[in-house]
C-alpha positions as CSV (number, residue, x, y, z in Angstrom):
1,M,122.6,-136.4,255.1
2,A,125.6,-135.3,256.0
3,E,126.7,-135.7,259.8
4,E,126.6,-132.4,262.0
5,T,129.7,-131.1,262.9
6,L,129.8,-130.5,266.8
7,V,130.0,-126.5,267.3
8,V,130.7,-124.6,270.5
9,R,129.0,-121.4,270.6
10,R,129.6,-118.8,273.3
11,I,126.4,-117.7,275.1
12,G,127.3,-115.7,278.2
13,A,129.8,-113.4,278.8
14,A,131.2,-114.5,282.3
15,A,130.5,-118.2,281.3
16,G,128.5,-120.4,279.2
17,A,128.4,-122.1,276.1
18,E,126.0,-124.5,273.7
19,I,126.8,-127.3,272.3
20,T,124.9,-128.5,269.2
21,G,125.7,-131.1,266.3
22,I,126.2,-133.7,268.9
23,D,124.1,-136.3,270.3
24,L,124.8,-137.6,273.8
25,S,122.0,-141.1,273.5
26,H,125.4,-142.6,271.2
27,D,129.1,-142.9,272.1
28,L,131.4,-139.9,271.8
29,T,134.7,-140.2,269.8
30,N,137.6,-139.5,271.8
31,D,138.2,-136.1,269.7
32,Q,134.5,-135.2,270.3
33,F,135.3,-135.8,274.1
34,A,138.6,-133.5,274.0
35,V,136.7,-130.8,272.1
36,I,133.9,-130.5,275.2
37,H,136.7,-131.2,277.8
38,Q,138.4,-128.4,276.5
39,A,134.6,-126.4,276.6
40,L,134.1,-126.9,280.2
41,L,137.1,-125.6,280.7
42,D,137.1,-122.3,278.9
43,H,133.7,-121.8,279.6
44,L,132.5,-123.7,283.0
45,V,128.8,-124.0,281.8
46,L,127.7,-126.1,279.0
47,C,124.2,-126.8,277.8
48,F,123.4,-129.3,275.2
49,P,119.7,-128.5,273.8
50,D,117.3,-130.8,272.4
51,Q,118.8,-134.3,274.0
52,T,116.6,-137.5,274.3
53,L,118.2,-139.1,276.8
54,S,117.7,-142.2,279.2
55,A,118.9,-142.7,282.9
56,D,121.7,-144.8,281.3
57,D,122.7,-142.7,278.5
58,Q,123.4,-140.0,281.4
59,I,125.2,-142.3,283.5
60,A,127.3,-143.2,280.1
61,F,128.2,-139.4,279.7
62,A,129.1,-138.8,283.1
63,R,131.1,-141.7,283.4
64,R,133.5,-140.0,280.7
65,W,134.5,-137.5,283.3
66,G,134.7,-139.5,286.1
67,D,133.3,-142.0,288.9
68,L,129.9,-140.8,289.7
69,A,129.0,-139.5,293.4
70,I,126.5,-141.0,295.5
71,H,125.0,-137.8,297.7
72,P,125.7,-137.9,301.4
73,N,122.3,-136.6,302.2
74,L,119.9,-137.1,299.4
75,A,118.7,-140.1,298.1
76,G,118.7,-141.5,294.3
77,M,116.5,-142.9,291.9
78,K,115.5,-146.3,292.9
79,D,117.2,-148.1,290.1
80,H,119.7,-145.6,289.1
81,P,121.1,-144.5,292.3
82,E,123.5,-141.9,291.1
83,I,120.5,-139.5,289.7
84,I,118.8,-137.8,291.8
85,A,115.6,-136.2,290.8
86,V,115.2,-132.5,291.7
87,E,112.0,-132.1,291.6
88,R,109.6,-128.6,292.7
89,R,106.2,-128.9,292.9
90,P,103.0,-126.5,292.5
91,G,102.9,-125.2,296.5
92,D,106.1,-125.5,297.7
93,T,107.7,-122.9,299.4
94,G,111.4,-123.7,298.8
95,H,113.1,-126.0,297.0
96,L,117.0,-127.4,296.9
97,G,119.5,-125.1,295.9
98,S,117.5,-122.1,296.9
99,E,121.3,-120.6,297.9
100,W,124.6,-119.5,296.2
101,H,127.1,-123.1,296.3
102,N,129.0,-125.2,295.2
103,D,127.4,-128.3,295.0
104,T,128.7,-130.6,298.2
105,T,131.7,-128.7,299.9
106,S,131.3,-130.8,303.0
107,L,133.0,-133.8,301.2
108,E,136.6,-134.0,301.2
109,K,136.7,-134.6,298.0
110,P,133.9,-132.2,296.5
111,P,132.4,-133.2,292.9
112,M,134.2,-131.8,290.1
113,G,131.1,-131.6,287.8
114,T,127.3,-131.5,287.7
115,M,125.7,-132.7,285.3
116,M,121.5,-131.5,285.1
117,Y,119.0,-133.0,282.9
118,S,115.5,-131.4,282.1
119,K,112.4,-133.0,282.3
120,I,109.9,-130.7,282.9
121,V,110.5,-127.0,283.0
122,P,108.2,-124.1,284.0
123,P,106.6,-122.1,281.5
124,V,109.0,-119.4,282.8
125,G,111.2,-118.8,285.8
126,G,113.0,-121.4,287.3
127,D,116.3,-120.5,285.6
128,T,119.9,-121.5,287.5
129,V,122.5,-118.8,287.9
130,F,125.9,-119.3,287.6
131,A,128.9,-116.9,289.0
132,N,132.5,-117.2,287.8
133,Q,134.6,-118.1,290.4
134,Y,138.0,-117.2,288.4
135,A,136.7,-113.9,287.9
136,A,136.0,-112.9,291.7
137,Y,139.1,-114.2,292.8
138,D,140.9,-112.0,290.1
139,A,138.8,-108.4,291.0
140,L,139.8,-108.8,294.6
141,S,142.5,-106.6,295.4
142,S,146.7,-107.4,295.9
143,G,146.0,-106.9,299.6
144,M,143.0,-108.9,300.0
145,K,144.5,-111.9,297.7
146,D,147.8,-111.6,300.3
147,M,145.1,-111.8,303.4
148,L,143.4,-114.9,302.1
149,D,146.8,-117.0,300.4
150,G,146.7,-120.3,303.0
151,M,143.5,-119.5,304.5
152,R,141.3,-122.2,305.0
153,A,137.8,-122.1,306.0
154,V,135.7,-125.1,307.8
155,H,132.4,-126.5,305.3
156,G,129.8,-128.5,306.8
157,D,126.4,-130.0,305.9
158,S,124.2,-128.7,308.9
159,R,122.5,-126.1,307.0
160,V,121.2,-128.1,304.2
161,A,120.9,-131.5,306.4
162,G,119.9,-132.9,310.0
163,P,116.9,-132.8,311.9
164,R,118.0,-128.9,312.8
165,A,117.9,-127.7,309.3
166,G,114.1,-128.1,308.9
167,L,114.0,-127.9,305.5
168,N,112.1,-131.0,304.4
169,K,108.4,-129.7,305.7
170,R,109.0,-126.9,302.5
171,R,110.0,-129.2,299.7
172,T,109.2,-131.7,297.8
173,N,112.9,-133.0,297.8
174,K,113.6,-134.5,301.0
175,T,117.4,-134.5,302.3
176,D,118.2,-136.8,305.5
177,E,116.8,-135.5,308.4
178,S,116.7,-138.0,310.6
179,D,117.8,-138.0,314.5
180,D,121.0,-140.3,313.5
181,W,122.0,-137.9,311.1
182,R,125.8,-136.9,311.8
183,E,127.5,-133.6,310.1
184,T,130.3,-134.2,307.3
185,V,132.6,-131.4,308.1
186,N,136.2,-130.7,305.9
187,M,138.7,-128.0,306.0
188,H,139.3,-126.6,302.2
189,P,141.1,-123.5,300.9
190,V,139.3,-120.1,300.6
191,V,141.1,-120.1,297.4
192,R,141.4,-123.2,295.4
193,T,144.0,-124.2,292.4
194,H,142.0,-125.5,289.9
195,P,143.9,-129.1,288.9
196,E,143.4,-128.5,285.7
197,T,143.8,-125.0,284.4
198,G,146.3,-124.0,287.4
199,K,143.7,-120.7,287.8
200,K,143.0,-119.8,291.6
201,A,139.1,-119.0,292.1
202,L,137.4,-117.9,295.2
203,Y,135.6,-121.4,297.4
204,V,133.5,-120.6,299.5
205,N,130.0,-120.6,300.1
206,V,126.7,-119.3,302.2
207,A,125.2,-123.1,302.1
208,Y,128.4,-124.9,303.6
209,T,131.0,-122.5,304.6
210,L,130.9,-122.4,308.5
211,R,133.6,-120.2,309.7
212,L,137.7,-119.5,309.2
213,E,139.9,-122.5,310.6
214,N,141.0,-121.1,313.7
215,M,138.3,-118.5,314.4
216,T,135.0,-118.5,316.2
217,T,131.8,-117.9,313.8
218,E,131.7,-114.4,314.9
219,E,134.8,-113.5,314.2
220,S,134.8,-115.0,310.7
221,Q,131.6,-113.6,309.3
222,P,132.8,-110.4,308.5
223,L,134.7,-111.3,305.7
224,L,132.7,-114.4,304.8
225,D,129.7,-111.9,304.7
226,F,132.0,-109.6,302.4
227,L,133.1,-112.6,300.0
228,Y,129.8,-114.2,299.9
229,E,128.5,-110.6,298.5
230,H,131.5,-110.8,296.2
231,S,131.6,-114.0,294.7
232,H,128.1,-113.3,292.6
233,R,128.3,-109.6,291.9
234,P,126.6,-109.1,288.5
235,E,129.2,-109.1,285.7
236,F,130.5,-112.5,287.2
237,T,127.1,-114.2,286.3
238,Y,125.3,-116.3,283.7
239,R,121.6,-116.9,284.0
240,H,120.5,-120.2,282.5
241,R,117.3,-120.7,281.0
242,W,116.1,-124.6,280.2
243,S,114.3,-125.4,277.8
244,E,112.6,-129.2,278.1
245,K,115.2,-132.4,277.0
246,M,118.4,-130.0,277.6
247,L,121.7,-131.2,280.0
248,V,123.7,-129.1,281.1
249,L,127.1,-129.4,282.6
250,W,129.0,-127.1,284.8
251,D,132.5,-127.3,286.6
252,N,131.8,-127.2,290.4
253,R,135.4,-125.8,290.8
254,A,135.3,-122.7,289.6
255,L,131.4,-121.9,289.8
256,V,128.9,-121.2,292.3
257,H,125.3,-121.3,291.6
258,L,121.6,-121.0,292.7
259,A,118.1,-122.1,291.5
260,L,116.0,-119.4,291.6
261,N,112.6,-119.3,293.5
262,D,110.4,-117.8,291.1
263,C,108.2,-120.6,289.8
264,P,105.8,-121.1,292.8
265,T,102.7,-122.2,291.0
266,S,104.6,-124.4,288.2
267,H,106.2,-127.8,288.2
268,R,110.1,-128.3,287.5
269,L,111.9,-131.4,287.0
270,M,115.3,-132.5,286.4
271,E,117.8,-135.4,286.9
272,R,120.8,-134.5,288.4
273,I,124.6,-136.3,288.6
274,Q,127.3,-135.7,290.6
275,I,130.9,-136.4,289.4
276,R,133.4,-137.4,291.8
277,G,136.5,-134.4,292.4
278,D,139.1,-134.4,294.3
279,R,140.8,-132.8,297.0
280,P,141.2,-129.2,297.0
281,F,144.5,-127.7,297.0
């Protein structure tokens, strides 16, 4: 049988491409990886259906993109601390990733990308929605772009971890809510420049952005609320429907996303890896 040819097929208007003709349990050639790398820059979300992957396979593919991140607030798997089991069980009233966000922007160097592999998916529901932040920035008026130029925002993880977050009682995934937890806070540009494409992307999110630099929370909120709502206008979004044994990789530098809370009676289990990024500029 002839070897399959790697095929990149666009599946969303704002973002999203499907890649077939590749087995991620095998080592990729440099040429194959170059095609996949370019596809990520072009489409921001890549899905690889029908992949039978061990934890080691997932880690090997993720390491082609860079060093792997250990999450500051969520425990990884015992034998593979780089992998977080993202799980929702029947009866949970909350779940990980239920608000629009870029991943872990409280860090000085947030992840450049996130990879998720589906183990158990609901028969219906449990989709992930992505919003293209290049498109969100491009759609702003010239006056708004001028105002945001050079503006920075404070990002912290107090809404998603720590004793005041109160998330653990509602969901299977447990974050660090211990009394000795300390908030991680860093400053990032409100509009960041992608280090590989040079494009500008809106870079604030409701889960981690606390306020604007040199402003109070109350002063910051009207502008931030506008940007949050603007960031996920329908025309910027791609809604991803999962199937079992699918790997999805997304560019955390140019997307916000959320996991839909619409499958309360179903079991959903994913394995997630984050890839270290650089300091936003």
